[in-house]
C-alpha positions as CSV (number, residue, x, y, z in Angstrom):
1,M,-19.5,16.9,13.8
2,K,-20.8,13.3,14.2
3,K,-20.2,12.3,17.8
4,D,-22.5,9.3,18.2
5,P,-21.1,6.3,20.1
6,A,-21.0,4.1,17.0
7,T,-18.9,6.7,15.0
8,I,-16.4,7.2,17.8
9,Q,-16.1,3.5,18.4
10,T,-15.3,2.9,14.7
11,I,-12.6,5.7,14.7
12,L,-10.9,4.5,17.9
13,E,-11.1,0.8,17.2
14,R,-11.5,-0.3,13.6
15,N,-7.9,-1.4,12.5
16,A,-6.4,0.8,15.3
17,T,-3.6,-0.8,17.3
18,H,-2.1,2.2,19.2
19,V,-3.8,5.3,20.4
20,T,-2.0,8.0,22.4
21,D,-3.7,9.6,24.3
22,R,-6.8,7.4,24.0
23,N,-8.9,9.3,26.7
24,S,-7.8,12.7,25.3
25,L,-8.9,11.6,21.8
26,A,-12.1,10.2,23.0
27,Q,-13.0,13.4,24.8
28,K,-12.2,15.5,21.8
29,L,-14.4,13.4,19.6
30,V,-17.3,13.5,22.1
31,S,-16.9,17.3,22.5
32,G,-17.9,17.9,18.9
33,K,-14.8,20.0,18.3
34,K,-13.7,20.0,14.7
35,L,-10.3,18.4,14.8
36,R,-7.4,18.8,12.3
37,V,-6.3,15.3,11.5
38,K,-3.1,14.7,9.6
39,L,-1.7,11.8,7.5
40,G,1.6,12.1,5.6
41,M,3.2,9.9,3.0
42,D,6.5,10.2,1.2
43,P,6.3,9.8,-2.5
44,T,9.1,7.2,-2.8
45,A,7.1,5.5,-5.6
46,P,4.5,6.6,-8.1
47,D,1.8,4.1,-7.0
48,L,-0.1,3.8,-3.8
49,H,-1.3,0.3,-2.8
50,I,-4.0,-1.1,-0.6
51,G,-1.5,-1.3,2.2
52,N,-1.1,2.5,2.1
53,A,-4.9,2.7,1.9
54,V,-5.3,1.2,5.4
55,T,-4.4,4.6,7.0
56,L,-6.2,6.5,4.2
57,W,-9.4,4.8,5.1
58,K,-8.9,5.7,8.7
59,L,-8.4,9.4,7.6
60,R,-11.7,9.0,5.7
61,E,-13.5,7.9,8.9
62,F,-12.5,11.2,10.5
63,Q,-13.6,13.1,7.2
64,D,-16.9,11.4,7.3
65,A,-17.4,12.4,10.9
66,G,-16.9,16.1,9.8
67,H,-13.3,16.8,10.8
68,A,-10.8,18.6,8.8
69,I,-8.3,16.3,7.2
70,I,-4.9,17.1,5.9
71,F,-3.0,14.7,3.6
72,I,0.7,15.7,3.4
73,I,2.8,14.7,0.5
74,G,6.2,14.5,2.0
75,D,8.2,15.8,-1.1
76,F,10.7,17.4,1.2
77,T,11.1,14.5,3.6
78,T,11.6,12.1,0.8
79,Q,14.9,13.8,0.0
80,I,16.0,12.6,3.6
81,G,14.5,9.1,3.4
82,D,12.3,7.6,6.1
83,P,14.6,5.1,8.1
84,S,11.6,3.3,9.5
85,G,12.0,-0.5,9.1
86,R,15.2,0.0,7.1
87,S,18.4,-2.0,7.7
88,A,20.3,0.6,5.5
89,A,19.8,4.1,4.3
90,R,17.2,4.6,1.5
91,P,18.7,5.1,-1.9
92,P,18.4,8.9,-2.8
93,L,15.7,10.0,-5.3
94,T,16.3,13.0,-7.5
95,K,13.9,16.1,-7.0
96,E,12.6,15.2,-10.5
97,E,11.7,11.7,-9.5
98,I,10.0,13.0,-6.3
99,S,8.0,15.5,-8.2
100,R,6.8,12.9,-10.8
101,N,5.8,10.6,-8.0
102,A,4.1,13.2,-6.0
103,K,1.9,14.4,-9.0
104,T,0.3,10.9,-9.1
105,Y,-0.7,11.0,-5.5
106,F,-3.2,13.8,-5.9
107,T,-5.4,11.7,-8.1
108,Q,-4.8,8.4,-6.3
109,V,-5.9,9.6,-2.9
110,G,-9.2,10.6,-4.5
111,K,-9.9,6.9,-4.7
112,V,-10.3,7.0,-0.9
113,L,-10.8,10.6,0.2
114,D,-13.3,13.3,-0.7
115,I,-10.7,15.6,-2.3
116,K,-13.1,18.6,-2.4
117,K,-13.3,18.5,1.4
118,A,-9.6,17.8,2.1
119,E,-6.3,19.8,2.4
120,I,-3.7,18.2,0.4
121,R,-0.3,19.9,1.0
122,R,3.5,19.3,0.1
123,N,5.7,19.7,3.1
124,S,8.2,21.5,1.0
125,E,5.8,24.5,1.4
126,W,7.2,25.1,4.8
127,L,10.2,22.9,5.3
128,S,12.1,24.6,2.5
129,K,11.8,28.0,4.1
130,I,13.1,27.2,7.6
131,H,16.4,28.8,8.4
132,L,19.3,26.8,9.9
133,S,19.1,29.0,13.1
134,D,15.5,27.8,13.5
135,W,16.5,24.1,13.1
136,L,19.1,24.5,15.7
137,G,16.4,25.6,18.1
138,I,14.4,22.5,17.3
139,L,17.5,20.3,17.7
140,K,18.0,21.5,21.2
141,L,14.7,19.9,22.2
142,F,15.8,16.4,21.5
143,T,18.7,14.3,22.5
144,A,20.8,11.9,20.3
145,Q,20.2,9.1,22.7
146,R,16.5,9.2,22.3
147,I,16.8,9.2,18.4
148,L,19.3,6.3,18.5
149,E,17.0,4.3,20.8
150,R,14.6,3.6,17.9
151,D,14.6,-0.1,17.0
152,D,15.9,0.4,13.4
153,F,19.0,2.4,14.6
154,A,19.6,0.2,17.5
155,K,19.7,-2.9,15.4
156,R,22.1,-1.4,12.9
157,L,24.5,-0.2,15.6
158,K,24.5,-3.7,17.2
159,E,25.3,-5.1,13.7
160,Q,27.9,-2.4,13.2
161,K,26.1,-0.9,10.3
162,E,26.2,2.8,9.5
163,V,23.5,5.2,10.7
164,W,23.8,8.4,8.8
165,M,23.4,11.9,10.2
166,H,20.5,12.8,7.7
167,E,18.6,9.8,8.9
168,L,18.8,11.0,12.4
169,M,17.1,14.3,11.2
170,Y,14.1,12.5,9.7
171,P,11.7,12.2,12.7
172,L,12.5,15.7,13.7
173,V,11.9,17.2,10.2
174,Q,8.7,15.2,9.8
175,A,7.6,16.3,13.3
176,Y,7.6,19.9,12.1
177,D,4.7,19.1,9.7
178,S,2.5,18.8,12.8
179,V,3.6,22.3,14.0
180,A,3.0,23.8,10.5
181,I,-0.5,22.5,10.0
182,K,-1.5,22.7,13.7
183,A,-2.4,19.0,14.0
184,D,-4.8,17.8,16.7
185,V,-4.4,14.1,15.6
186,E,-1.9,12.3,13.5
187,I,-2.4,8.9,11.8
188,G,0.1,6.4,10.5
189,G,1.1,2.8,10.3
190,N,2.5,0.9,13.3
191,D,6.0,1.4,11.7
192,Q,5.6,5.2,12.0
193,L,5.0,5.2,15.8
194,F,8.5,6.7,16.6
195,N,8.1,9.5,14.0
196,L,4.6,10.3,15.1
197,M,5.6,10.5,18.8
198,A,8.4,12.9,17.7
199,G,5.7,15.2,16.4
200,R,3.8,14.9,19.7
201,T,7.0,15.7,21.7
202,L,7.8,18.7,19.5
203,L,4.5,20.3,19.9
204,E,4.5,19.8,23.6
205,R,8.1,21.2,24.0
206,L,7.1,24.3,21.9
207,G,4.4,24.9,24.5
208,K,1.6,23.7,22.2
209,T,-1.1,21.2,22.7
210,P,0.5,17.8,21.9
211,Q,-1.2,15.9,19.0
212,D,-3.0,12.6,19.7
213,I,-1.7,9.7,17.7
214,L,-3.5,6.7,16.1
215,T,-1.7,3.9,14.4
216,T,-3.0,1.1,12.2
217,E,-2.0,-2.4,11.5
218,I,0.6,-3.1,8.7
219,L,-0.8,-5.1,5.7
220,V,1.4,-8.1,4.8
221,G,2.1,-8.3,1.1
222,T,0.7,-10.9,-1.4
223,D,3.7,-13.1,-0.7
224,G,2.5,-13.7,2.7
225,T,5.7,-12.9,4.6
226,R,6.8,-9.3,4.2
227,K,5.1,-5.8,4.4
228,M,3.4,-4.8,1.3
229,S,5.8,-2.8,-0.9
230,K,6.0,-1.9,-4.5
231,S,9.8,-2.5,-4.4
232,L,9.2,-6.0,-3.3
233,G,6.7,-6.7,-6.0
234,N,4.2,-7.9,-3.4
235,Y,1.6,-5.2,-3.8
236,I,-1.9,-4.5,-5.1
237,G,-2.1,-1.0,-6.4
238,I,-5.3,1.0,-5.8
239,T,-5.3,2.2,-9.5
240,E,-4.4,-1.2,-11.0
241,S,-7.0,-2.7,-13.4
242,P,-9.9,-4.6,-12.0
243,R,-8.6,-7.7,-13.7
244,M,-5.1,-7.4,-12.1
245,M,-6.5,-6.4,-8.7
246,F,-8.8,-9.4,-8.6
247,G,-6.2,-11.8,-9.8
248,K,-3.5,-10.5,-7.3
249,T,-6.1,-10.9,-4.5
250,M,-6.8,-14.5,-5.4
251,S,-3.1,-15.3,-5.3
252,I,-2.6,-14.4,-1.6
253,P,-2.0,-17.3,0.9
254,D,-5.2,-18.5,2.6
255,S,-3.6,-17.4,6.0
256,L,-4.1,-13.8,4.9
257,I,-7.7,-13.9,4.1
258,M,-9.1,-12.6,7.4
259,S,-6.5,-9.8,7.8
260,Y,-7.2,-8.7,4.2
261,F,-11.0,-8.6,4.9
262,R,-10.4,-6.5,8.0
263,L,-7.7,-4.2,6.6
264,T,-8.6,-3.7,3.0
265,T,-12.3,-3.8,2.8
266,R,-15.0,-1.7,4.3
267,R,-17.3,-4.6,5.2
268,P,-19.1,-4.2,8.5
269,E,-17.8,-6.2,11.5
270,E,-20.8,-8.5,11.6
271,E,-20.1,-9.7,8.0
272,I,-16.4,-10.2,8.7
273,K,-17.3,-12.4,11.7
274,R,-19.6,-14.5,9.4
275,V,-16.6,-14.8,7.0
276,E,-14.5,-16.0,9.8
277,A,-17.1,-18.6,10.9
278,R,-17.3,-19.9,7.2
279,L,-13.6,-20.7,7.3
280,R,-13.9,-22.3,10.7
281,K,-16.6,-24.6,9.5
282,G,-14.3,-25.8,6.7
283,E,-15.6,-23.8,3.6
284,N,-13.2,-23.9,0.7
285,P,-10.8,-20.9,1.2
286,R,-11.0,-20.2,-2.5
287,D,-14.8,-19.5,-2.4
288,V,-14.1,-17.0,0.5
289,K,-11.3,-15.5,-1.4
290,L,-13.7,-14.8,-4.3
291,D,-15.8,-12.7,-1.9
292,L,-12.7,-10.9,-0.7
293,A,-11.5,-10.1,-4.2
294,S,-14.9,-8.9,-5.1
295,A,-15.0,-6.6,-2.1
296,I,-11.7,-5.0,-2.9
297,V,-12.4,-4.5,-6.7
298,E,-15.9,-3.0,-5.8
299,L,-14.3,-0.6,-3.4
300,Y,-12.0,0.9,-6.0
301,H,-13.8,0.1,-9.3
302,G,-17.5,-0.4,-8.5
303,E,-19.9,-3.2,-8.2
304,A,-20.3,-3.9,-11.9
305,S,-16.5,-4.3,-12.4
306,A,-16.4,-6.6,-9.3
307,L,-19.1,-8.8,-10.7
308,R,-17.4,-9.0,-14.2
309,E,-14.0,-9.9,-12.8
310,R,-15.5,-12.6,-10.5
311,T,-17.4,-14.2,-13.5
312,E,-14.3,-14.1,-15.6
313,F,-12.0,-15.5,-13.0
314,V,-14.4,-18.4,-12.3
315,K,-14.6,-19.0,-16.1
316,V,-10.9,-19.0,-16.6
317,F,-9.6,-20.8,-13.5
318,S,-12.4,-23.1,-12.4
319,K,-13.9,-24.0,-15.8
320,K,-10.5,-23.7,-17.5
321,Q,-11.9,-21.5,-20.3
322,L,-10.1,-18.6,-21.9
323,P,-11.0,-15.0,-21.0
324,S,-13.6,-13.4,-23.2
325,D,-11.3,-10.6,-24.1
326,V,-7.9,-12.4,-24.6
327,Q,-5.5,-10.2,-26.4
328,E,-3.7,-11.3,-29.6
329,A,-0.2,-10.8,-30.8
330,V,1.1,-11.2,-34.3
331,I,4.7,-12.7,-34.6
332,A,6.1,-15.1,-37.1
333,S,5.9,-18.8,-36.7
334,G,9.1,-20.4,-35.6
335,S,11.3,-21.4,-32.8
336,Y,11.7,-18.9,-29.9
337,E,13.5,-19.0,-26.5
338,V,10.9,-18.6,-23.8
339,V,12.3,-15.5,-22.3
340,A,12.5,-13.8,-25.7
341,L,9.0,-14.9,-26.6
342,L,7.5,-13.3,-23.3
343,L,9.3,-10.1,-24.2
344,D,8.1,-10.2,-27.8
345,V,4.4,-10.7,-27.0
346,G,4.5,-8.1,-24.0
347,L,4.0,-10.6,-21.2
348,A,7.2,-9.4,-19.4
349,R,8.9,-6.1,-19.2
350,S,12.4,-7.4,-18.8
351,K,14.5,-10.5,-19.0
352,S,14.6,-10.8,-15.2
353,E,10.8,-10.6,-14.9
354,A,10.4,-13.2,-17.5
355,R,12.9,-15.5,-15.8
356,R,11.2,-14.9,-12.4
357,L,7.8,-15.9,-13.9
358,I,9.2,-19.1,-15.4
359,D,11.1,-20.1,-12.2
360,Q,7.8,-19.6,-10.1
361,G,5.9,-21.9,-12.6
362,G,3.8,-18.9,-13.7
363,V,4.2,-19.5,-17.5
364,E,2.0,-21.9,-19.4
365,I,2.1,-22.7,-23.1
366,I,-1.1,-24.0,-24.7
367,P,-0.6,-25.1,-28.3
368,A,-3.6,-25.3,-30.6
369,G,-5.0,-28.7,-30.3
370,A,-2.3,-30.0,-27.9
371,A,-1.8,-30.5,-24.2
372,A,-0.6,-27.5,-22.1
373,Y,2.8,-27.4,-20.5
374,R,4.9,-25.2,-18.4
375,P,8.5,-24.5,-19.5
376,K,11.1,-25.3,-16.7
377,T,13.9,-22.7,-17.8
378,G,14.1,-19.5,-19.7
379,T,16.5,-21.1,-22.2
380,E,14.0,-23.6,-23.5
381,F,13.0,-23.2,-27.1
382,I,9.2,-23.1,-28.0
383,S,7.8,-23.9,-31.5
384,V,5.3,-21.0,-32.0
385,T,2.3,-21.5,-34.3
386,P,-0.9,-19.5,-35.0
387,G,-3.7,-20.3,-32.3
388,M,-1.2,-20.9,-29.5
389,I,-2.1,-19.4,-26.1
390,I,0.6,-18.2,-23.7
391,R,-0.3,-17.4,-20.1
392,A,1.9,-15.5,-17.7
393,G,0.8,-15.3,-14.1
394,K,-2.8,-15.9,-13.2
395,T,-4.6,-13.3,-15.3
396,R,-2.5,-12.4,-18.5
397,F,-3.0,-14.3,-21.7
398,I,-1.8,-13.8,-25.3
399,K,-3.1,-15.7,-28.4
400,I,-0.8,-15.9,-31.3
401,R,-2.2,-15.3,-34.7
């Protein structure tokens, strides 16, 4: 085990906001004992994003220090639905949907973790086998008052909104994961603190050593206001193309630059402090953001991809040139409604997505030999001719031929 002061400080402090019990965890790390460190995620969607990766990288720190790491895919707990941060119960997913989502997690976590040295488990392995009589024994260890005290439920009750019985069960069911895999430490985002504490409590009340807990900051999405979430469309997926990853990073508000540097890159603290100093001295945030986007793309796709996308981005958005690999679409010349045109050339997957792009000013029409313009509504008609360029968002271009 690595137990040097620098390694222990990184584990306890980098992006960590809550540690219970800090002294206990510090002593365990110093002792050189091989700890069993757990992180669980429910497969509510098929893609992991760089917000999910904040806790994955913390798990990687434990792995690099030589500890045993266990990544739990919550295929059973997804059937209940985590109420954390929810103003209403989660819409239920079918077992088939959960299974499809879970399959993608095995490959995606390999972007961060050394899979060959990790345990990857589904919690249905043990939760689906527990008898009702055993659950009754667990339920007797908790009170309804304590569960209802959690902020999410208290807020709903105050607003006279429903809190469903299956939601009350979630923290207790998830807590059993820690019993099943004999966790010494559990990692999660700040929004998971209540659930993680339930695991600590359950271990203690079963007469076992309570797990220590470490939570990390929550990453704000690319919209600059809400938690990063695939359902909100404000996410950067860890398996997205380098082009998409770079472009989405460049779209974040300037106010998020420093939190993204800290939470989504692995740059050393000294470098991050230099970045902060550059912004304080008045350097153009766009130039700093180029370094941020390069760091994120390099982390998931390698240095060559990061350099290529940086060069391409500067070419397209600073020098106003077209991408070197602009795609082409063959459609008949004529008059097209903008929404229909975006669908026909593959720049939008649905009418609602097309309208959203247009409403946000994200669609640009560049006729051959004429000035570019942005349609104001989806019902406008465009005269399509060969050589025309259509841009949707920051990074997607189509040339008509």
